[in-house]
PDB file of N, CA, C and O in Angstrom:
ATOM      1  N   MET A   1      -5.659  -2.087   9.016  1.00  0.00           N
ATOM      2  CA  MET A   1      -4.636  -1.103   8.762  1.00  0.00           C
ATOM      3  C   MET A   1      -4.827   0.118   9.662  1.00  0.00           C
ATOM      4  O   MET A   1      -3.854   0.726  10.107  1.00  0.00           O
ATOM      5  N   ARG A   2      -6.064   0.468   9.921  1.00  0.00           N
ATOM      6  CA  ARG A   2      -6.315   1.647  10.765  1.00  0.00           C
ATOM      7  C   ARG A   2      -5.665   1.515  12.137  1.00  0.00           C
ATOM      8  O   ARG A   2      -5.311   2.516  12.760  1.00  0.00           O
ATOM      9  N   ARG A   3      -5.509   0.289  12.602  1.00  0.00           N
ATOM     10  CA  ARG A   3      -4.912   0.073  13.922  1.00  0.00           C
ATOM     11  C   ARG A   3      -3.394  -0.015  13.872  1.00  0.00           C
ATOM     12  O   ARG A   3      -2.748  -0.152  14.911  1.00  0.00           O
ATOM     13  N   SER A   4      -2.819   0.060  12.682  1.00  0.00           N
ATOM     14  CA  SER A   4      -1.359  -0.022  12.553  1.00  0.00           C
ATOM     15  C   SER A   4      -0.720   1.237  13.120  1.00  0.00           C
ATOM     16  O   SER A   4      -1.226   2.339  12.905  1.00  0.00           O
ATOM     17  N   PRO A   5       0.391   1.086  13.843  1.00  0.00           N
ATOM     18  CA  PRO A   5       1.072   2.254  14.403  1.00  0.00           C
ATOM     19  C   PRO A   5       1.476   3.240  13.310  1.00  0.00           C
ATOM     20  O   PRO A   5       2.046   2.850  12.291  1.00  0.00           O
ATOM     21  N   GLY A   6       1.179   4.509  13.528  1.00  0.00           N
ATOM     22  CA  GLY A   6       1.591   5.564  12.610  1.00  0.00           C
ATOM     23  C   GLY A   6       0.733   5.729  11.376  1.00  0.00           C
ATOM     24  O   GLY A   6       1.048   6.549  10.515  1.00  0.00           O
ATOM     25  N   PHE A   7      -0.360   4.958  11.267  1.00  0.00           N
ATOM     26  CA  PHE A   7      -1.217   5.043  10.081  1.00  0.00           C
ATOM     27  C   PHE A   7      -1.824   6.425   9.950  1.00  0.00           C
ATOM     28  O   PHE A   7      -2.346   6.979  10.916  1.00  0.00           O
ATOM     29  N   ILE A   8      -1.751   6.987   8.730  1.00  0.00           N
ATOM     30  CA  ILE A   8      -2.348   8.296   8.452  1.00  0.00           C
ATOM     31  C   ILE A   8      -3.468   8.179   7.416  1.00  0.00           C
ATOM     32  O   ILE A   8      -4.570   8.682   7.637  1.00  0.00           O
ATOM     33  N   ALA A   9      -3.193   7.523   6.293  1.00  0.00           N
ATOM     34  CA  ALA A   9      -4.194   7.465   5.222  1.00  0.00           C
ATOM     35  C   ALA A   9      -3.952   6.261   4.322  1.00  0.00           C
ATOM     36  O   ALA A   9      -2.857   5.702   4.278  1.00  0.00           O
ATOM     37  N   TYR A  10      -5.016   5.875   3.598  1.00  0.00           N
ATOM     38  CA  TYR A  10      -4.943   4.783   2.629  1.00  0.00           C
ATOM     39  C   TYR A  10      -5.783   5.173   1.428  1.00  0.00           C
ATOM     40  O   TYR A  10      -6.911   5.642   1.582  1.00  0.00           O
ATOM     41  N   TYR A  11      -5.243   4.983   0.235  1.00  0.00           N
ATOM     42  CA  TYR A  11      -5.946   5.293  -1.005  1.00  0.00           C
ATOM     43  C   TYR A  11      -5.890   4.069  -1.911  1.00  0.00           C
ATOM     44  O   TYR A  11      -4.846   3.428  -2.023  1.00  0.00           O
ATOM     45  N   ALA A  12      -7.003   3.742  -2.556  1.00  0.00           N
ATOM     46  CA  ALA A  12      -7.042   2.664  -3.545  1.00  0.00           C
ATOM     47  C   ALA A  12      -7.467   3.291  -4.870  1.00  0.00           C
ATOM     48  O   ALA A  12      -8.461   4.015  -4.927  1.00  0.00           O
ATOM     49  N   ILE A  13      -6.719   3.015  -5.925  1.00  0.00           N
ATOM     50  CA  ILE A  13      -6.933   3.644  -7.219  1.00  0.00           C
ATOM     51  C   ILE A  13      -7.170   2.574  -8.276  1.00  0.00           C
ATOM     52  O   ILE A  13      -6.378   1.643  -8.415  1.00  0.00           O
ATOM     53  N   ASP A  14      -8.261   2.712  -9.018  1.00  0.00           N
ATOM     54  CA  ASP A  14      -8.531   1.837 -10.158  1.00  0.00           C
ATOM     55  C   ASP A  14      -7.976   2.539 -11.386  1.00  0.00           C
ATOM     56  O   ASP A  14      -8.544   3.529 -11.846  1.00  0.00           O
ATOM     57  N   ALA A  15      -6.870   2.034 -11.918  1.00  0.00           N
ATOM     58  CA  ALA A  15      -6.211   2.656 -13.065  1.00  0.00           C
ATOM     59  C   ALA A  15      -6.747   2.125 -14.395  1.00  0.00           C
ATOM     60  O   ALA A  15      -6.255   2.506 -15.457  1.00  0.00           O
ATOM     61  N   GLY A  16      -7.743   1.255 -14.341  1.00  0.00           N
ATOM     62  CA  GLY A  16      -8.330   0.704 -15.559  1.00  0.00           C
ATOM     63  C   GLY A  16      -7.561  -0.498 -16.069  1.00  0.00           C
ATOM     64  O   GLY A  16      -6.444  -0.766 -15.626  1.00  0.00           O
ATOM     65  N   ASP A  17      -8.162  -1.221 -17.002  1.00  0.00           N
ATOM     66  CA  ASP A  17      -7.551  -2.405 -17.606  1.00  0.00           C
ATOM     67  C   ASP A  17      -7.058  -3.413 -16.574  1.00  0.00           C
ATOM     68  O   ASP A  17      -6.043  -4.076 -16.790  1.00  0.00           O
ATOM     69  N   GLY A  18      -7.770  -3.533 -15.452  1.00  0.00           N
ATOM     70  CA  GLY A  18      -7.396  -4.500 -14.431  1.00  0.00           C
ATOM     71  C   GLY A  18      -6.228  -4.086 -13.554  1.00  0.00           C
ATOM     72  O   GLY A  18      -5.721  -4.889 -12.770  1.00  0.00           O
ATOM     73  N   VAL A  19      -5.799  -2.842 -13.680  1.00  0.00           N
ATOM     74  CA  VAL A  19      -4.661  -2.345 -12.895  1.00  0.00           C
ATOM     75  C   VAL A  19      -5.178  -1.592 -11.674  1.00  0.00           C
ATOM     76  O   VAL A  19      -6.008  -0.690 -11.789  1.00  0.00           O
ATOM     77  N   MET A  20      -4.681  -1.974 -10.517  1.00  0.00           N
ATOM     78  CA  MET A  20      -5.025  -1.296  -9.267  1.00  0.00           C
ATOM     79  C   MET A  20      -3.745  -0.783  -8.624  1.00  0.00           C
ATOM     80  O   MET A  20      -2.681  -1.388  -8.754  1.00  0.00           O
ATOM     81  N   ALA A  21      -3.865   0.332  -7.935  1.00  0.00           N
ATOM     82  CA  ALA A  21      -2.743   0.869  -7.166  1.00  0.00           C
ATOM     83  C   ALA A  21      -3.278   1.278  -5.803  1.00  0.00           C
ATOM     84  O   ALA A  21      -4.403   1.766  -5.691  1.00  0.00           O
ATOM     85  N   THR A  22      -2.479   1.082  -4.777  1.00  0.00           N
ATOM     86  CA  THR A  22      -2.857   1.552  -3.449  1.00  0.00           C
ATOM     87  C   THR A  22      -1.712   2.368  -2.881  1.00  0.00           C
ATOM     88  O   THR A  22      -0.543   2.118  -3.174  1.00  0.00           O
ATOM     89  N   ILE A  23      -2.066   3.342  -2.070  1.00  0.00           N
ATOM     90  CA  ILE A  23      -1.075   4.192  -1.414  1.00  0.00           C
ATOM     91  C   ILE A  23      -1.411   4.225   0.067  1.00  0.00           C
ATOM     92  O   ILE A  23      -2.529   4.563   0.454  1.00  0.00           O
ATOM     93  N   SER A  24      -0.445   3.877   0.880  1.00  0.00           N
ATOM     94  CA  SER A  24      -0.593   3.933   2.332  1.00  0.00           C
ATOM     95  C   SER A  24       0.364   4.993   2.847  1.00  0.00           C
ATOM     96  O   SER A  24       1.521   5.050   2.430  1.00  0.00           O
ATOM     97  N   VAL A  25      -0.120   5.833   3.756  1.00  0.00           N
ATOM     98  CA  VAL A  25       0.710   6.895   4.319  1.00  0.00           C
ATOM     99  C   VAL A  25       0.850   6.650   5.819  1.00  0.00           C
ATOM    100  O   VAL A  25      -0.138   6.468   6.531  1.00  0.00           O
ATOM    101  N   PHE A  26       2.098   6.650   6.280  1.00  0.00           N
ATOM    102  CA  PHE A  26       2.409   6.446   7.693  1.00  0.00           C
ATOM    103  C   PHE A  26       3.292   7.580   8.194  1.00  0.00           C
ATOM    104  O   PHE A  26       3.913   8.286   7.399  1.00  0.00           O
ATOM    105  N   SER A  27       3.349   7.752   9.495  1.00  0.00           N
ATOM    106  CA  SER A  27       4.104   8.861  10.068  1.00  0.00           C
ATOM    107  C   SER A  27       5.612   8.666  10.001  1.00  0.00           C
ATOM    108  O   SER A  27       6.354   9.648  10.027  1.00  0.00           O
ATOM    109  N   THR A  28       6.088   7.418   9.916  1.00  0.00           N
ATOM    110  CA  THR A  28       7.529   7.195   9.782  1.00  0.00           C
ATOM    111  C   THR A  28       7.793   6.152   8.702  1.00  0.00           C
ATOM    112  O   THR A  28       6.927   5.340   8.376  1.00  0.00           O
ATOM    113  N   GLU A  29       8.985   6.189   8.166  1.00  0.00           N
ATOM    114  CA  GLU A  29       9.378   5.217   7.148  1.00  0.00           C
ATOM    115  C   GLU A  29       9.363   3.799   7.715  1.00  0.00           C
ATOM    116  O   GLU A  29       8.923   2.866   7.043  1.00  0.00           O
ATOM    117  N   ALA A  30       9.838   3.636   8.936  1.00  0.00           N
ATOM    118  CA  ALA A  30       9.877   2.306   9.548  1.00  0.00           C
ATOM    119  C   ALA A  30       8.475   1.715   9.671  1.00  0.00           C
ATOM    120  O   ALA A  30       8.273   0.526   9.426  1.00  0.00           O
ATOM    121  N   MET A  31       7.517   2.543  10.046  1.00  0.00           N
ATOM    122  CA  MET A  31       6.138   2.069  10.175  1.00  0.00           C
ATOM    123  C   MET A  31       5.561   1.699   8.809  1.00  0.00           C
ATOM    124  O   MET A  31       4.822   0.722   8.691  1.00  0.00           O
ATOM    125  N   ALA A  32       5.893   2.466   7.791  1.00  0.00           N
ATOM    126  CA  ALA A  32       5.432   2.163   6.429  1.00  0.00           C
ATOM    127  C   ALA A  32       6.037   0.855   5.938  1.00  0.00           C
ATOM    128  O   ALA A  32       5.340   0.036   5.340  1.00  0.00           O
ATOM    129  N   LEU A  33       7.318   0.655   6.184  1.00  0.00           N
ATOM    130  CA  LEU A  33       7.976  -0.571   5.740  1.00  0.00           C
ATOM    131  C   LEU A  33       7.401  -1.796   6.440  1.00  0.00           C
ATOM    132  O   LEU A  33       7.237  -2.849   5.823  1.00  0.00           O
ATOM    133  N   GLU A  34       7.095  -1.660   7.721  1.00  0.00           N
ATOM    134  CA  GLU A  34       6.473  -2.772   8.453  1.00  0.00           C
ATOM    135  C   GLU A  34       5.111  -3.107   7.848  1.00  0.00           C
ATOM    136  O   GLU A  34       4.763  -4.277   7.690  1.00  0.00           O
ATOM    137  N   SER A  35       4.350  -2.071   7.511  1.00  0.00           N
ATOM    138  CA  SER A  35       3.050  -2.289   6.885  1.00  0.00           C
ATOM    139  C   SER A  35       3.209  -2.959   5.523  1.00  0.00           C
ATOM    140  O   SER A  35       2.425  -3.842   5.175  1.00  0.00           O
ATOM    141  N   ASN A  36       4.210  -2.552   4.753  1.00  0.00           N
ATOM    142  CA  ASN A  36       4.463  -3.170   3.446  1.00  0.00           C
ATOM    143  C   ASN A  36       4.744  -4.659   3.587  1.00  0.00           C
ATOM    144  O   ASN A  36       4.262  -5.463   2.789  1.00  0.00           O
ATOM    145  N   GLU A  37       5.521  -5.026   4.596  1.00  0.00           N
ATOM    146  CA  GLU A  37       5.829  -6.443   4.820  1.00  0.00           C
ATOM    147  C   GLU A  37       4.556  -7.233   5.125  1.00  0.00           C
ATOM    148  O   GLU A  37       4.351  -8.328   4.601  1.00  0.00           O
ATOM    149  N   LYS A  38       3.711  -6.664   5.974  1.00  0.00           N
ATOM    150  CA  LYS A  38       2.455  -7.332   6.314  1.00  0.00           C
ATOM    151  C   LYS A  38       1.544  -7.426   5.091  1.00  0.00           C
ATOM    152  O   LYS A  38       0.890  -8.447   4.879  1.00  0.00           O
ATOM    153  N   ALA A  39       1.502  -6.364   4.289  1.00  0.00           N
ATOM    154  CA  ALA A  39       0.664  -6.368   3.087  1.00  0.00           C
ATOM    155  C   ALA A  39       1.149  -7.409   2.089  1.00  0.00           C
ATOM    156  O   ALA A  39       0.340  -8.122   1.496  1.00  0.00           O
ATOM    157  N   ALA A  40       2.448  -7.503   1.899  1.00  0.00           N
ATOM    158  CA  ALA A  40       3.003  -8.483   0.958  1.00  0.00           C
ATOM    159  C   ALA A  40       2.646  -9.898   1.391  1.00  0.00           C
ATOM    160  O   ALA A  40       2.287 -10.734   0.562  1.00  0.00           O
ATOM    161  N   GLU A  41       2.743 -10.162   2.676  1.00  0.00           N
ATOM    162  CA  GLU A  41       2.404 -11.490   3.195  1.00  0.00           C
ATOM    163  C   GLU A  41       0.918 -11.781   3.001  1.00  0.00           C
ATOM    164  O   GLU A  41       0.542 -12.881   2.596  1.00  0.00           O
ATOM    165  N   TRP A  42       0.071 -10.780   3.295  1.00  0.00           N
ATOM    166  CA  TRP A  42      -1.372 -10.964   3.130  1.00  0.00           C
ATOM    167  C   TRP A  42      -1.717 -11.225   1.669  1.00  0.00           C
ATOM    168  O   TRP A  42      -2.500 -12.125   1.367  1.00  0.00           O
ATOM    169  N   LEU A  43      -1.134 -10.440   0.757  1.00  0.00           N
ATOM    170  CA  LEU A  43      -1.387 -10.639  -0.675  1.00  0.00           C
ATOM    171  C   LEU A  43      -0.997 -12.045  -1.105  1.00  0.00           C
ATOM    172  O   LEU A  43      -1.751 -12.721  -1.806  1.00  0.00           O
ATOM    173  N   LYS A  44       0.180 -12.480  -0.683  1.00  0.00           N
ATOM    174  CA  LYS A  44       0.665 -13.811  -1.049  1.00  0.00           C
ATOM    175  C   LYS A  44      -0.277 -14.898  -0.534  1.00  0.00           C
ATOM    176  O   LYS A  44      -0.583 -15.852  -1.249  1.00  0.00           O
ATOM    177  N   ASP A  45      -0.730 -14.751   0.700  1.00  0.00           N
ATOM    178  CA  ASP A  45      -1.563 -15.776   1.323  1.00  0.00           C
ATOM    179  C   ASP A  45      -3.020 -15.762   0.861  1.00  0.00           C
ATOM    180  O   ASP A  45      -3.697 -16.789   0.923  1.00  0.00           O
ATOM    181  N   ASN A  46      -3.511 -14.603   0.396  1.00  0.00           N
ATOM    182  CA  ASN A  46      -4.949 -14.477   0.150  1.00  0.00           C
ATOM    183  C   ASN A  46      -5.381 -14.221  -1.289  1.00  0.00           C
ATOM    184  O   ASN A  46      -6.457 -14.667  -1.687  1.00  0.00           O
ATOM    185  N   VAL A  47      -4.586 -13.525  -2.070  1.00  0.00           N
ATOM    186  CA  VAL A  47      -5.067 -13.172  -3.414  1.00  0.00           C
ATOM    187  C   VAL A  47      -4.064 -13.411  -4.536  1.00  0.00           C
ATOM    188  O   VAL A  47      -4.363 -13.105  -5.690  1.00  0.00           O
ATOM    189  N   ALA A  48      -2.913 -13.934  -4.240  1.00  0.00           N
ATOM    190  CA  ALA A  48      -1.902 -14.139  -5.286  1.00  0.00           C
ATOM    191  C   ALA A  48      -2.440 -15.003  -6.417  1.00  0.00           C
ATOM    192  O   ALA A  48      -2.120 -14.773  -7.583  1.00  0.00           O
ATOM    193  N   HIS A  49      -3.257 -15.997  -6.076  1.00  0.00           N
ATOM    194  CA  HIS A  49      -3.811 -16.889  -7.100  1.00  0.00           C
ATOM    195  C   HIS A  49      -4.802 -16.182  -8.026  1.00  0.00           C
ATOM    196  O   HIS A  49      -5.126 -16.711  -9.089  1.00  0.00           O
ATOM    197  N   LEU A  50      -5.285 -15.007  -7.647  1.00  0.00           N
ATOM    198  CA  LEU A  50      -6.235 -14.251  -8.464  1.00  0.00           C
ATOM    199  C   LEU A  50      -5.553 -13.226  -9.367  1.00  0.00           C
ATOM    200  O   LEU A  50      -6.187 -12.663 -10.259  1.00  0.00           O
ATOM    201  N   GLN A  51      -4.274 -12.986  -9.140  1.00  0.00           N
ATOM    202  CA  GLN A  51      -3.558 -11.947  -9.877  1.00  0.00           C
ATOM    203  C   GLN A  51      -2.795 -12.541 -11.055  1.00  0.00           C
ATOM    204  O   GLN A  51      -1.988 -13.453 -10.872  1.00  0.00           O
ATOM    205  N   PRO A  52      -3.046 -12.027 -12.278  1.00  0.00           N
ATOM    206  CA  PRO A  52      -2.291 -12.523 -13.431  1.00  0.00           C
ATOM    207  C   PRO A  52      -0.820 -12.093 -13.376  1.00  0.00           C
ATOM    208  O   PRO A  52       0.054 -12.768 -13.920  1.00  0.00           O
ATOM    209  N   VAL A  53      -0.564 -10.970 -12.716  1.00  0.00           N
ATOM    210  CA  VAL A  53       0.798 -10.448 -12.561  1.00  0.00           C
ATOM    211  C   VAL A  53       1.024 -10.238 -11.066  1.00  0.00           C
ATOM    212  O   VAL A  53       0.171  -9.651 -10.400  1.00  0.00           O
ATOM    213  N   PRO A  54       2.146 -10.700 -10.522  1.00  0.00           N
ATOM    214  CA  PRO A  54       2.400 -10.507  -9.088  1.00  0.00           C
ATOM    215  C   PRO A  54       2.390  -9.027  -8.696  1.00  0.00           C
ATOM    216  O   PRO A  54       2.805  -8.163  -9.469  1.00  0.00           O
ATOM    217  N   ALA A  55       1.914  -8.757  -7.498  1.00  0.00           N
ATOM    218  CA  ALA A  55       1.885  -7.385  -6.993  1.00  0.00           C
ATOM    219  C   ALA A  55       3.299  -6.855  -6.832  1.00  0.00           C
ATOM    220  O   ALA A  55       4.221  -7.593  -6.485  1.00  0.00           O
ATOM    221  N   GLU A  56       3.452  -5.574  -7.087  1.00  0.00           N
ATOM    222  CA  GLU A  56       4.739  -4.899  -6.889  1.00  0.00           C
ATOM    223  C   GLU A  56       4.572  -3.943  -5.718  1.00  0.00           C
ATOM    224  O   GLU A  56       3.696  -3.078  -5.740  1.00  0.00           O
ATOM    225  N   ILE A  57       5.400  -4.091  -4.705  1.00  0.00           N
ATOM    226  CA  ILE A  57       5.311  -3.247  -3.518  1.00  0.00           C
ATOM    227  C   ILE A  57       6.569  -2.402  -3.434  1.00  0.00           C
ATOM    228  O   ILE A  57       7.685  -2.923  -3.439  1.00  0.00           O
ATOM    229  N   THR A  58       6.376  -1.081  -3.355  1.00  0.00           N
ATOM    230  CA  THR A  58       7.500  -0.157  -3.257  1.00  0.00           C
ATOM    231  C   THR A  58       7.244   0.819  -2.118  1.00  0.00           C
ATOM    232  O   THR A  58       6.132   0.899  -1.595  1.00  0.00           O
ATOM    233  N   ALA A  59       8.263   1.549  -1.745  1.00  0.00           N
ATOM    234  CA  ALA A  59       8.140   2.563  -0.699  1.00  0.00           C
ATOM    235  C   ALA A  59       8.851   3.825  -1.155  1.00  0.00           C
ATOM    236  O   ALA A  59       9.804   3.764  -1.932  1.00  0.00           O
ATOM    237  N   GLY A  60       8.389   4.956  -0.675  1.00  0.00           N
ATOM    238  CA  GLY A  60       9.019   6.228  -1.021  1.00  0.00           C
ATOM    239  C   GLY A  60       8.574   7.309  -0.054  1.00  0.00           C
ATOM    240  O   GLY A  60       7.803   7.058   0.872  1.00  0.00           O
ATOM    241  N   HIS A  61       9.065   8.494  -0.281  1.00  0.00           N
ATOM    242  CA  HIS A  61       8.763   9.634   0.583  1.00  0.00           C
ATOM    243  C   HIS A  61       7.788  10.574  -0.117  1.00  0.00           C
ATOM    244  O   HIS A  61       7.915  10.810  -1.318  1.00  0.00           O
ATOM    245  N   VAL A  62       6.823  11.109   0.615  1.00  0.00           N
ATOM    246  CA  VAL A  62       5.890  12.089   0.063  1.00  0.00           C
ATOM    247  C   VAL A  62       6.675  13.351  -0.270  1.00  0.00           C
ATOM    248  O   VAL A  62       7.400  13.880   0.573  1.00  0.00           O
ATOM    249  N   GLN A  63       6.528  13.825  -1.494  1.00  0.00           N
ATOM    250  CA  GLN A  63       7.252  15.009  -1.940  1.00  0.00           C
ATOM    251  C   GLN A  63       6.373  16.260  -1.969  1.00  0.00           C
ATOM    252  O   GLN A  63       6.862  17.366  -1.738  1.00  0.00           O
ATOM    253  N   VAL A  64       5.089  16.091  -2.247  1.00  0.00           N
ATOM    254  CA  VAL A  64       4.178  17.229  -2.341  1.00  0.00           C
ATOM    255  C   VAL A  64       2.859  16.853  -1.687  1.00  0.00           C
ATOM    256  O   VAL A  64       2.337  15.762  -1.915  1.00  0.00           O
ATOM    257  N   VAL A  65       2.323  17.750  -0.879  1.00  0.00           N
ATOM    258  CA  VAL A  65       0.996  17.573  -0.295  1.00  0.00           C
ATOM    259  C   VAL A  65       0.223  18.859  -0.533  1.00  0.00           C
ATOM    260  O   VAL A  65       0.681  19.945  -0.178  1.00  0.00           O
ATOM    261  N   ILE A  66      -0.954  18.730  -1.136  1.00  0.00           N
ATOM    262  CA  ILE A  66      -1.832  19.878  -1.347  1.00  0.00           C
ATOM    263  C   ILE A  66      -3.202  19.478  -0.824  1.00  0.00           C
ATOM    264  O   ILE A  66      -3.750  18.460  -1.246  1.00  0.00           O
ATOM    265  N   THR A  67      -3.750  20.241   0.065  1.00  0.00           N
ATOM    266  CA  THR A  67      -5.078  19.955   0.598  1.00  0.00           C
ATOM    267  C   THR A  67      -5.973  21.173   0.402  1.00  0.00           C
ATOM    268  O   THR A  67      -5.500  22.273   0.115  1.00  0.00           O
ATOM    269  N   ALA A  68      -7.265  20.954   0.562  1.00  0.00           N
ATOM    270  CA  ALA A  68      -8.232  22.043   0.384  1.00  0.00           C
ATOM    271  C   ALA A  68      -8.092  23.059   1.488  1.00  0.00           C
ATOM    272  O   ALA A  68      -8.821  24.051   1.511  1.00  0.00           O
TER     273      ALA A  68
END
């Protein structure tokens, strides 16, 4: 992912009870959508059989950024 065009950041969150969430940040919407397509394909090919519930992939715009 680090080599993907426009990549800025990636976060993986353990929400408990077997729930995971990831957030990928890219410089443009088009670059983010391309990454989502690749991620969906990778999930299907590599870990779908391990997931009790299929992964849900969505896209949106960053609304608030607060840094130190």
